[in-house]
C-alpha positions as CSV (number, residue, x, y, z in Angstrom):
1,X,22.6,25.4,31.4
2,X,18.9,24.9,31.0
3,X,17.7,21.8,29.1
4,X,15.1,22.5,26.5
5,X,12.0,20.3,26.7
6,X,10.9,18.6,23.6
7,X,7.3,19.4,22.6
8,X,5.2,16.2,22.7
9,X,2.7,16.0,19.9
10,X,-0.2,13.6,20.8
11,X,-1.1,10.8,18.4
12,X,-4.8,11.5,18.6
13,X,-7.4,11.5,15.7
14,X,-5.7,14.6,14.2
15,X,-2.2,12.9,14.0
16,X,-1.0,12.6,10.4
17,X,1.2,9.6,11.2
18,X,-1.8,7.7,12.7
19,X,-3.9,8.6,9.6
20,X,-1.2,7.4,7.2
21,X,-0.7,4.2,9.1
22,X,-4.5,3.7,9.0
23,X,-4.3,3.7,5.2
24,X,-0.9,2.1,4.7
25,X,-0.1,0.1,7.8
26,X,-1.4,-3.3,6.7
27,X,1.1,-6.1,6.5
28,X,0.7,-6.5,2.7
29,X,-0.5,-3.0,1.7
30,X,2.7,-1.5,0.6
31,X,3.9,-4.7,-1.1
32,X,0.7,-4.7,-3.2
33,X,1.1,-1.0,-4.1
34,X,4.8,-1.6,-4.9
35,X,3.9,-4.4,-7.3
36,X,1.1,-2.5,-9.1
37,X,3.3,0.7,-9.3
38,X,2.4,2.6,-12.5
39,X,1.2,-0.6,-14.2
40,X,-2.1,-2.4,-14.6
41,X,-2.1,-5.8,-12.9
42,X,-4.4,-8.7,-12.8
43,X,-5.2,-10.7,-9.7
44,X,-3.1,-13.7,-10.8
45,X,-0.1,-11.5,-11.6
46,X,-0.3,-10.0,-8.1
47,X,-0.6,-13.5,-6.5
48,X,2.5,-14.6,-8.4
49,X,4.4,-11.4,-7.5
50,X,3.7,-11.9,-3.8
51,X,3.7,-15.7,-3.4
52,X,3.6,-15.7,0.4
53,X,0.2,-13.9,0.6
54,X,-2.9,-16.1,0.9
55,X,-5.7,-15.7,-1.6
56,X,-8.0,-14.6,1.2
57,X,-5.6,-11.9,2.4
58,X,-4.9,-10.7,-1.2
59,X,-8.6,-10.3,-1.9
60,X,-9.2,-8.6,1.5
61,X,-6.2,-6.2,1.0
62,X,-7.3,-5.4,-2.6
63,X,-10.8,-4.6,-1.4
64,X,-9.5,-2.4,1.4
65,X,-7.2,-0.6,-1.1
66,X,-10.2,0.0,-3.4
67,X,-12.3,1.2,-0.5
68,X,-9.6,3.6,0.6
69,X,-9.3,5.0,-3.0
70,X,-5.7,3.9,-3.4
71,X,-6.5,1.3,-6.1
72,X,-9.0,1.2,-8.9
73,X,-10.6,-2.2,-9.7
74,X,-11.9,-2.7,-13.3
75,X,-13.9,-5.8,-14.0
76,X,-14.6,-6.8,-17.6
77,X,-17.9,-8.7,-18.4
78,X,-16.1,-11.7,-20.0
79,X,-15.9,-15.4,-19.5
80,X,-13.6,-16.2,-17.8
81,X,-13.9,-13.0,-15.8
82,X,-11.0,-10.5,-16.1
83,X,-10.3,-8.0,-13.3
84,X,-7.5,-5.4,-13.4
85,X,-6.1,-3.2,-10.7
86,X,-4.2,0.1,-11.0
87,X,-3.2,2.8,-8.6
88,X,-5.3,6.0,-8.3
89,X,-3.6,9.4,-8.0
90,X,-3.6,8.9,-4.2
91,X,-2.1,5.5,-4.6
92,X,0.7,6.9,-6.8
93,X,1.5,9.5,-4.1
94,X,2.7,6.6,-1.9
95,X,5.4,5.7,-4.4
96,X,8.0,8.1,-2.9
97,X,7.4,6.5,0.5
98,X,8.0,3.1,-1.0
99,X,11.1,4.3,-2.8
100,X,12.5,5.5,0.6
101,X,11.7,2.1,2.1
102,X,13.6,0.5,-0.9
103,X,16.6,2.7,-0.2
104,X,16.5,2.0,3.5
105,X,16.2,-1.8,2.9
106,X,19.0,-1.9,0.3
107,X,21.3,0.1,2.6
108,X,20.5,-1.9,5.7
109,X,20.0,-5.5,4.6
110,X,21.8,-7.8,7.1
């Protein structure tokens, strides 16, 4: 019996998995998106929701999410300043991925 060879798909610049990981592969990225979900959240709320993230990393990740068009940042000209974050349509498209991660985590917690 002849063994069928598996087709190897290279993970080059055209690889969809590589592209997705480029957008979503940061340590905190999916946690931030999960917290915002279909809500509008302020910086302080996000910091309280993810207490183990440093302020520097939260700011850096939020800026990256805005730059990659996953999150919209809205700043109000008030004193004290008020900044709100919400997911874009692209950001909302990541929710099914996060829901699968939730299912996997709940089914495999040790």
